[in-house]
PyMOL commands that place a pseudoatom at each C-alpha (Angstrom):
pseudoatom trace, name=CA, resn=MET, resi=1, chain=A, elem=C, hetatm=0, pos=[-4.769, 117.509, -22.739]
pseudoatom trace, name=CA, resn=PRO, resi=2, chain=A, elem=C, hetatm=0, pos=[-8.320, 116.880, -23.795]
pseudoatom trace, name=CA, resn=ASP, resi=3, chain=A, elem=C, hetatm=0, pos=[-11.434, 118.915, -21.916]
pseudoatom trace, name=CA, resn=PRO, resi=4, chain=A, elem=C, hetatm=0, pos=[-12.429, 116.923, -18.924]
pseudoatom trace, name=CA, resn=GLY, resi=5, chain=A, elem=C, hetatm=0, pos=[-15.606, 117.204, -19.571]
pseudoatom trace, name=CA, resn=ARG, resi=6, chain=A, elem=C, hetatm=0, pos=[-15.503, 115.310, -22.903]
pseudoatom trace, name=CA, resn=VAL, resi=7, chain=A, elem=C, hetatm=0, pos=[-13.395, 113.112, -21.406]
pseudoatom trace, name=CA, resn=ARG, resi=8, chain=A, elem=C, hetatm=0, pos=[-16.609, 112.060, -19.334]
pseudoatom trace, name=CA, resn=LEU, resi=9, chain=A, elem=C, hetatm=0, pos=[-18.877, 112.090, -21.333]
pseudoatom trace, name=CA, resn=PHE, resi=10, chain=A, elem=C, hetatm=0, pos=[-16.994, 109.601, -23.675]
pseudoatom trace, name=CA, resn=SER, resi=11, chain=A, elem=C, hetatm=0, pos=[-15.686, 107.308, -20.959]
pseudoatom trace, name=CA, resn=THR, resi=12, chain=A, elem=C, hetatm=0, pos=[-20.231, 107.810, -20.414]
pseudoatom trace, name=CA, resn=THR, resi=13, chain=A, elem=C, hetatm=0, pos=[-21.308, 106.523, -23.468]
pseudoatom trace, name=CA, resn=LEU, resi=14, chain=A, elem=C, hetatm=0, pos=[-18.502, 104.087, -23.635]
pseudoatom trace, name=CA, resn=GLY, resi=15, chain=A, elem=C, hetatm=0, pos=[-19.856, 102.731, -20.333]
pseudoatom trace, name=CA, resn=ALA, resi=16, chain=A, elem=C, hetatm=0, pos=[-18.846, 99.962, -18.106]
pseudoatom trace, name=CA, resn=ALA, resi=17, chain=A, elem=C, hetatm=0, pos=[-18.036, 96.956, -21.357]
pseudoatom trace, name=CA, resn=GLY, resi=18, chain=A, elem=C, hetatm=0, pos=[-15.879, 100.104, -23.145]
pseudoatom trace, name=CA, resn=ALA, resi=19, chain=A, elem=C, hetatm=0, pos=[-13.718, 101.210, -20.672]
pseudoatom trace, name=CA, resn=PRO, resi=20, chain=A, elem=C, hetatm=0, pos=[-11.285, 98.311, -19.686]
pseudoatom trace, name=CA, resn=ALA, resi=21, chain=A, elem=C, hetatm=0, pos=[-10.154, 98.403, -23.751]
pseudoatom trace, name=CA, resn=VAL, resi=22, chain=A, elem=C, hetatm=0, pos=[-9.602, 102.215, -23.429]
pseudoatom trace, name=CA, resn=LEU, resi=23, chain=A, elem=C, hetatm=0, pos=[-7.090, 101.983, -20.582]
pseudoatom trace, name=CA, resn=LEU, resi=24, chain=A, elem=C, hetatm=0, pos=[-5.778, 98.700, -21.557]
pseudoatom trace, name=CA, resn=VAL, resi=25, chain=A, elem=C, hetatm=0, pos=[-4.823, 101.198, -24.792]
pseudoatom trace, name=CA, resn=HIS, resi=26, chain=A, elem=C, hetatm=0, pos=[-3.693, 104.046, -23.453]
pseudoatom trace, name=CA, resn=GLY, resi=27, chain=A, elem=C, hetatm=0, pos=[-2.058, 102.134, -20.940]
pseudoatom trace, name=CA, resn=TRP, resi=28, chain=A, elem=C, hetatm=0, pos=[-0.377, 100.654, -23.683]
pseudoatom trace, name=CA, resn=ALA, resi=29, chain=A, elem=C, hetatm=0, pos=[0.559, 103.777, -25.755]
pseudoatom trace, name=CA, resn=GLY, resi=30, chain=A, elem=C, hetatm=0, pos=[1.674, 105.239, -22.932]
pseudoatom trace, name=CA, resn=THR, resi=31, chain=A, elem=C, hetatm=0, pos=[4.291, 102.578, -21.343]
pseudoatom trace, name=CA, resn=ALA, resi=32, chain=A, elem=C, hetatm=0, pos=[5.138, 102.069, -25.619]
pseudoatom trace, name=CA, resn=VAL, resi=33, chain=A, elem=C, hetatm=0, pos=[5.542, 106.504, -25.747]
pseudoatom trace, name=CA, resn=SER, resi=34, chain=A, elem=C, hetatm=0, pos=[7.391, 107.428, -22.654]
pseudoatom trace, name=CA, resn=GLY, resi=35, chain=A, elem=C, hetatm=0, pos=[8.680, 104.156, -21.916]
pseudoatom trace, name=CA, resn=PRO, resi=36, chain=A, elem=C, hetatm=0, pos=[8.686, 101.607, -18.858]
pseudoatom trace, name=CA, resn=ARG, resi=37, chain=A, elem=C, hetatm=0, pos=[10.634, 102.947, -15.727]
pseudoatom trace, name=CA, resn=THR, resi=38, chain=A, elem=C, hetatm=0, pos=[13.286, 100.768, -16.791]
pseudoatom trace, name=CA, resn=PRO, resi=39, chain=A, elem=C, hetatm=0, pos=[15.972, 100.980, -19.124]
pseudoatom trace, name=CA, resn=ARG, resi=40, chain=A, elem=C, hetatm=0, pos=[14.837, 98.254, -21.635]
pseudoatom trace, name=CA, resn=PRO, resi=41, chain=A, elem=C, hetatm=0, pos=[12.361, 98.881, -24.316]
pseudoatom trace, name=CA, resn=TRP, resi=42, chain=A, elem=C, hetatm=0, pos=[9.788, 96.312, -22.873]
pseudoatom trace, name=CA, resn=PRO, resi=43, chain=A, elem=C, hetatm=0, pos=[8.805, 95.203, -19.806]
pseudoatom trace, name=CA, resn=GLU, resi=44, chain=A, elem=C, hetatm=0, pos=[8.879, 91.580, -19.182]
pseudoatom trace, name=CA, resn=THR, resi=45, chain=A, elem=C, hetatm=0, pos=[5.583, 91.723, -17.286]
pseudoatom trace, name=CA, resn=SER, resi=46, chain=A, elem=C, hetatm=0, pos=[4.334, 92.915, -20.521]
pseudoatom trace, name=CA, resn=GLY, resi=47, chain=A, elem=C, hetatm=0, pos=[1.288, 90.599, -21.066]
for i in range(1, 47): cmd.bond("trace and resi %d" % i, "trace and resi %d" % (i + 1))
show_as sticks, trace
zoom trace
């Protein structure tokens, strides 16, 4: 688990423009690693 202080600093450094991109990448990576809640490897609503 990352240090909350580091995450906060990182988020502040990114600013409003970088945050959505990081959330998108993080969300995609999380889905790819943990998998969706359905048995299918990729959700039909991806993209």
